[in-house]
N, C-alpha and C positions, 0 to 999 in steps of 0.2 A: 648340302649334305656334309656331315662331319668327315666322312671318308675322303671327300674331295675339297676340303676347305683350306688346304695348305697349312693348317695349324695342328691337326691331329695325324698320328701315324696310322695310315690305312691298314697296315699289317698287324697292328696291336689287336689281339683277340678280345681285349676288354672294351674295345670301341663299341661293340654291340650292346653294352650295358648302358650306354649314355642315350638320353633322349635327344632326338633331333630338335634343334632350336625352333624350326618352323612349327613343329607339333606343340612344343611347350608354349610358344608365344601366341598361337592361334586362339586360345581361349581367353585372351586378355583384350581389353578395350582397343579397338582398331584406330590406327592413324594412317595417313596417306604418304608418309615419308619415313626415312630412316629404317628402323627395324619393324616398322608398321605397327607399333604399339604406342598408344597414348598412355604413358606411364602415370601422368597426373590423374587421369580419369580412372585408371586401374587402382590407384591408391585410394581415391575418394570413394569408390564403389566397394572397397574391401576385398577386391580380387587379389591384392597383394598387401602384405604388411611387413615391410622391411624394417630392420633395426635402424634407428636414427644415429646410433653411435656405438662404440664398443664398450662403453661404461654404462651399465643398466641404471645406475643411480642418477645419471645425467638426464634432466628433463629438458626437452626442446621447447622453445617458445614460438608458436605459430604467429607470424606477424602479417596482418592483413593490411598492407600498405603498398600502393603502387607509386613508382617513381617514373616521371616522364623525362625523357632525354630528348631535348629539342635540337641539338646541334647535329642534324642528320642530313644536311645539304638539301637536295630535292626530294629525298625519301620521306615517307610519313614518320611521325614522331615515334620513338621507341617507348613502349610501356614495359617497365620492368616490374613484374608482379612478385612481391616478396612471398605471398602466401604459398604458391606451389613449391617454391624453393625451400621455405622453412618447414613445410610439411615433411620434407625429406632430410633436411640438414640442420644442424645446430648453427647458429650465427657465426660461431668461431671458425667454421670451415672456410668462410669467405672473408670475414672481417677480423683483423686488418691485414690479412696476408694477401688476398687477391684484390680487395676493394677497401679503400679508406672510407670509413663510415661518416663521411661529411660531404654535403652537397658541393659539387664543383671541384672536388679534390682528385677525381679520377680522369686522366686524359685519355678517355676511351675513343678509339677509332676502329673502323672495320679492318684496317691493315693490322693493327695490334691484335684484334680478336682472331683474325685469320692466322696470325703467327702463334696463337695459343695463349695469348695474354687475356686478362679480364674474363669475359664471358667464354672465350675460347678455351679456357681451362677445362670446361666440361662439354660445351656445345661443339659438336663436331667430333667428339671423342666418346663420351658416355651418355650424352643427351641428344635431342633431335639435331639433325645436321644444319649447318650454316647456310645451306642452299635454300632453306625455307624462309626467305626474307620477311614475308608478311606475318610470320609468327611473332616477331619482335617489333618490326616496323608496322604497327597495327593501328595507330591513332592518326586519322587525317589531321593535317595541320589546323584546319578551321574548327576542329572539335577538341583540340587540346585545351581544356579549361584550366586545369591546375598545372602550372609550369614550374618544374624544378630543374635547375641547370645540372649538367653532367657533373 
């Protein structure tokens, strides 16, 4: 509840004008983790239609390309799906600030992600939490047909 979230002032009379997050999020596509909303499904179904950027004349380019990251020790291969990311964001949000747009140019490790680098810029902060390992480590090694290095 907003009055007990340690973010809002419980004595502020205007607090009653705000909608409780649980009520607002309950109507969106459910997920089993984080804030319990599958934001990509909510976007695809039309439940939400966020702005992709602050400049209305900028058109985003949805890129339907998966990148497989195989340097994952004993864990399954990571499949990075560009599509759900580019449905939300323009390419310039990530390239070349967070990720260099060249195969093998990003020294991604879980340690760096947990420190807030690379994927950790959003995941664990504004996107699903990093405790959901299988959301990213989703391709069994024996099924990784197209291999692209990190």
